[in-house]
N, C-alpha and C positions, 0 to 999 in steps of 0.2 A: 504494500500500500504506500502511496505517496500523497502528500497534501500540499497544494500550492498556497503559499502565503504571499500574496501579490507584492510587487516591488514597492518600496517606500522611499521617501525623500532622502533620509539619511541612512538608509539601509538598516543598520543596527545602531541603536542609540545606547548611550551609557546605561548599563543596568536595565536594559529593556527586556521585558519578558516576551518569549516567542510562543504564541498560542495557535493551535491548529485551526481554530474557528476563525482566526484571521483578523488581527488588527494590523495587517501588513507587517507582522512580527508574530511570534506564536509560542505555544506551550506544548509540552509533552503530556501533561497530566490530563486535562479535560479535553479529550480528543474531539468531542462533538460540541462542547460549549466553552465559552471563554472563561478561564479562571481569573485572570487578572492578578495584579498585586494586591496586597492588603489595602483596604479602603483608606484613602487619604484622611488624616484626622481633620475634624471640623475646626476651622479657624477663620477668623475674619481676615481675609487677605485682599490683595490688590487686583485679583483676577478680573473682575468686571470693569475696573478702571481702564483696562487695556483696550476696551471697546473703542475708545477715542482714537486708536491707531488704525481703525478700518479705513481702507481706501475708497469705500463707497458702500451703499446699502441698496438692497433690493427689497421690494414689498413693504418698506417702512421708512420713516424718517430715521436719522441716526439715533440710536438708543444709548443711554448712559447709565452708569452705576446709580446715580442719584435718581433718575427717572424710574429705575427698576426696584427701588427700595420698597419693601413690603410685599413684593411679588415672589413667587417661586419661579426660578429660572432654570431652564434646561438649555445648556450650551452644547451644541452638537457639531464637532469638527468633521468636515467632509472635504473631499475633492471629487468632483462630479463624475470622473471616470472610474472611480474605485469600486470594484464589484462588491467588496465587503461592505462598504457604506450603502450601496444601492440595495443590498438585502436588508439593511436595517431601516431604510427609509419608510416603508409602509407603516411601521409602528410609530416612528417619530411623527409622521404626517397625521396619523390617527390620533395620537395623544394631543398634538397641537390643536386639532379641531375639537376634540372631546372636552378639553379642559380650558380652552381659551377664555370662556366666560366665568371661570371659577378660580382665577388667580394664577394660572400658569402662563408664562411667556417662553416660547421656544425660539431660540436664536440659532440659526445655522451659520457656521463659520466656514466659508469657502477658502481653504488654504491650499494653494495649488501645489501639486507635485510636479506637473509637467509645465513647460513654458507656455504652451498654448492655453492652459487653463487660467492664465492671468487675464485673458481677454474678457472684459466685463460683459460685452455683448454676447459672447459665447456662453458665459455663465448664465446670463439672463434667458437665453433661448433654452438651455438645458433645464433650468429650473422650471420654466413654464411648461416644457414638455413633460416633466415629471410631476406636474401639479403641486409644486411646492409653493404654498401661499404664505407661509410664516416668514418673519424677517430673516434676511441673509446678509451677513457682514462679509464684505470682500476683504480678504486678509493677505493681499499679495506680498506684503513686506514681512509677514510672519509676526506682526506686533502682538496679535491676540494669542496666537500659538505660543509665543515665548512668554506672554503674560501668564498663561496657565501652566507654563512649563510642560507643555504637552509633547508627546512623542508618537502618537498613533493616529491613523485613519482606520476606521472611525473611532471617535472617542466622545463619550457623553458625560457631561458634568452636571450634577444636580445641586443647585444652590438654594438655600433657604431664604426667608424674607429679609435676612440681614446680610445677604451676599456671601454666606459661608458655604464652602463646598461640603456637602453632607454625604455624597455618594458619587462614584464614577463607574463607568462601564467602558472597557476597552475591547473593541471587536464585536462580533455578532453574538446573539443569544441573550439569555437571561431576561427576556422581555417581560415575563410576569414579575420578576423581582424589580425591574425598573419601574413598571407602572405602579406597583405597590409603594415604591419609594416616593413617586410623585404624589400619591394619595396621602401618605403620611406627612409629607412636607406641607401640602395644602392644608391639611387639618391642623397642623401645628401653627400655621400662619393665620388661622382663623377663618379659612374658606370652607364652605360647605355647599351642599346642594347638588354635588356631582354624583353620578351613578358609580357605586362602589364595585360594580362588575368590571371585568377586564375586557379590553377590546378583542374581538374575534375576527380574524382576517383570513380570507381565502386569496392567497398571493400567487400570482402567476408571472410568466414572462421573465425578464431579466432580474426582477426583484424577488423571485422565488428563492426560498432558503436552499442552501447548498446540500447536495447529497455527498457526504464526505466518504462514503464507502467503507466506514468502519462499523464494527459490531460492538456494542457496549456490553460490558460485564460478561463477556464470553470469550474464551480462548479462540484465537484465529491465527492462521498462518498468513504472514504478510511478506511481500517481496518488494524490492526497490526497482525503479525504472533504470534504464541504461544511463541516463543523464539526469541531473537535477539543475534547475535554474536557481539563481540566487534567491535565498530565503525559502527554498523548498526543503522539506525533510521527509524521511521515510523510515519505516520499521522493516526489519528483516527477521524472520523467525516466528515463533509462536508466542504471541503477546495477548494479554487481556487489558483492554482499555477501560478504565474505571473513571468515576467522576473526578477523582483527584490524582491517583497514581496510574501509570501504565506499567504493568508487571510482566516480567519475562517468565514464561512457563517452562522453558527448557534451556539447557546450556547453549552457548555460542550464538545467542541472539545479538542483533546489531541495531544501532541507530545511525542514520546517515543524514547529514545536511550540508548545504552549501551556505557559507557565511562570509561576511566581511567585517572584521572587528579585531581589535588587539587581543581581547580576552574572550574565551568561551568557557562558561561555567555550566554545571549541571547539578541541580538539586536532586539527590538520589540517596539510596542506601538500602541495606538489607531489611527485611521485615523485622519488627520488634522481636528481640531475642534471637534473631537469626544469625547464622555464621557469616563471617566476612565474605565478600564476593569479589573475585578477581576480574580485572578488566584490562583491555589494551586500547589505546587510541592511535589513530593514524591521521596524517594530514596529507592530502593528495596521494594517498596510497602508501605513504612511507612513515616510519616512526617520526615523531615530531622533532627530535633533535633539540636545537636551540629554542624551538617554539613550545617546548613542554611547559605545562603549568606547575603550580606548587604541589599538586597531588599526583603527579606522574613523573617518571624519570625520562631521560632522553630517548629511551627505547619505547616509551609509551605505556609502560607497565604501571598499574596502580591497583589499589585495593579499597573497596568501599566497606568501611567498618561501621559507620554511624549514618543516620539520615541527616544530611547537611548539604551545604553548597560546596561542590568540589571544583577547584580551578584546574581545568584540563589543558587549556591552551593559553599561552601568552605569546602572541605573534610579534617577533621583532619587525622593525620597519624594513622594507616598505610593506604597509598593510595592503593586502590584495584579497581577491575572492579565493576561497579555499574550500576544498571538499573535506569535511570532517567525518570520521567514522569512530564509533566506540563499539567494541565487541566485548560482551560479558561472557566470561569463561564458565561461570556457574549460574544456575537457575535462581530465580527468586528476586532479582533486583527490582526495587520500586523506584521508578523515575517520575519526576514531578514537573520540572520546568528548566528550560535553558535560559540563561541570561548572558548578556554580552556587554562589553565595555571597551 
């Protein structure tokens, strides 16, 4: 099995999680759903003040932090050619319509990945074709992206009536959780009168949810394609994909991905009380040599003793696209998430 995690602006950001459901970066653990990092602590920050950096607005006059005070705000980072964002759009569009008269303001932030996506007329045509009627901030200079310290397409930030980030979602999935979060924030802000049921959508066309080809909570044999594009990864061998961990059921299973970053880390370990698990890593088919991380030697050998973050690769300059492989010599490894730096 292999899973595409579409290309992203900075490819791999510092400490960015890689999730299979795709925030243009991805995870090993929740193969069908986005796990994300731990929720950002609630704090009154400057994020909404970055809206003044927008290069223009569609469907709205310019919005400011002051004007949004007291409202629940959903800030949705997008770039309109991103398939991962397109699959989230039906839900964002439905929430904007359902809760617009009950205290929710949805703001799409169009931050371009590709040069042609900076053309405001092109963005306007695309948003009209996709029936996006909520406010869209044009973020060609990445002012809002940087203001939120964002690293993903798509990324949704949920802010309370005081402008504090209370929840975020990176990538596809978790739609029930996101809508429940909207409802909780609206209630806490004093808004009422909305239907507490969840939106029910029959989505087709390009916006239809992906078929990731993985079977949840059941052992399955997986194989890798002949080649991987940047930010794609694959499983090889008999694995069980669970909600948090992806577990190897037999010896000599592998994970393969193509990355561009100085560091490649993997959160993993044996099951609780389990014996240490031996592994080997390769870069472009060879032992890592000088590119080995703290938890492997130059020949790529290492042992997973505890469940923690293992530094597997520290790539010396020049940083380039590399094919990474990790082979587990023993069964039972629990793998959770790749991070890069």
